[in-house]
C-alpha positions in Angstrom: 18.7 -6.1 0.3 21.7 -7.5 -2.0 24.7 -5.2 -3.5 24.5 -2.0 -5.4 25.4 -4.5 -8.5 22.2 -6.5 -8.6 19.9 -4.1 -6.5 16.3 -3.6 -7.6 14.9 -0.3 -7.5 11.7 1.2 -6.1 10.9 1.6 -9.7 10.9 -2.0 -10.5 9.6 -3.2 -7.2 6.4 -0.8 -7.9 6.2 -2.5 -11.8 5.9 -5.7 -10.3 3.5 -4.8 -7.2 -0.1 -5.0 -9.4 0.6 -8.9 -10.8 1.1 -9.5 -7.1 -2.0 -8.3 -5.7 -0.9 -5.2 -4.5 -1.2 -3.0 -6.8 -3.6 0.1 -5.0 -2.0 3.2 -3.8 -2.9 4.0 0.0 -3.2 7.7 0.2 -3.4 9.5 3.9 -6.2 12.2 4.4 -7.1 13.6 7.0 -10.3 11.4 7.7 -7.9 8.4 7.3 -7.0 6.3 4.3 -8.1 5.0 1.2 -6.6 2.8 -1.4 -6.8 3.8 -5.0 -10.5 3.1 -6.6 -12.3 3.0 -3.3 -14.2 4.6 -0.7 -13.8 2.7 2.3 -11.6 5.1 4.5 -9.1 3.0 7.3 -8.1 4.5 10.4 -4.1 3.0 11.5 -5.5 0.2 13.8 -7.7 -1.5 10.6 -4.6 -2.1 8.8 -1.2 -3.8 9.1 1.7 -3.8 7.2 2.8 -7.2 5.9 6.6 -6.2 3.9 9.0 -2.9 4.0 11.5 -2.7 1.3 14.4 0.5 2.2 15.9 1.8 -0.8 18.9 4.1 0.1 20.3 6.3 -2.7 24.3 5.6 -2.6 25.0 8.9 -4.5 21.6 10.4 -4.3 19.5 11.6 -1.7 16.5 11.4 -3.5 16.4 7.9 -4.2 16.3 7.0 -0.4 12.4 5.6 -0.2 10.5 3.3 1.7 7.5 1.1 0.5 5.4 -0.1 2.8 2.8 -3.4 1.3 -0.7 -3.3 3.7 -3.7 -5.5 4.4 -6.8 -4.0 5.3 -9.3 -5.5 7.8 -11.9 -6.0 4.9 -9.3 -8.0 2.5 -7.8 -4.6 0.3 -4.4 -4.8 -0.3 -2.1 -2.0 -1.4 1.0 -0.5 -1.1 2.5 3.2 0.3 5.5 4.7 -1.3 7.2 7.6 0.3 10.7 9.0 0.4 12.4 9.3 3.7 15.0 11.6 5.1 15.2 14.8 3.4 12.8 14.0 0.9 9.9 12.6 3.5 6.1 13.4 3.0 6.6 16.6 5.4 3.8 17.9 2.9 1.0 15.5 4.4 0.8 16.6 7.9 -1.0 13.6 8.5 1.7 11.2 7.4 3.4 10.6 10.2 0.9 10.4 13.1 -0.6 7.7 10.6 1.9 5.4 9.7 3.3 5.2 13.4 -0.1 3.9 14.1 -0.2 1.2 12.0 0.8 -2.3 13.2 3.6 -4.3 11.2 3.2 -8.0 11.3 5.3 -9.0 8.5 4.4 -12.2 6.4 7.5 -14.6 6.3 8.9 -15.0 2.7 6.4 -12.7 1.3 7.4 -10.6 -1.9 10.7 -12.1 -1.7 10.5 -12.7 -5.4 10.7 -8.7 -5.9 14.1 -8.6 -4.0 
């Protein structure tokens, strides 16, 4: 990312995602994950993380977050937002196991206009 004076916040990135085709949030459940508005349940092997944004809270640890942009094997696109560190998604017992099994294949230049 850039310096703290010009750093993009995660809320700014989230607000721009729908216009870029990534407006559907991914929810992880015991049976798998699904995008908003879809009944299709995906397993980790059916998804790819194509871009990762990390946000570091300079003065407030609650500002530490990660946004993953994802593609499915059926062409759906969306995002997953989670805090990391102290505020990570600990209430979802399936999250860590699921996300660790999703392949990361970043697309060069994707999302550079969001940063």
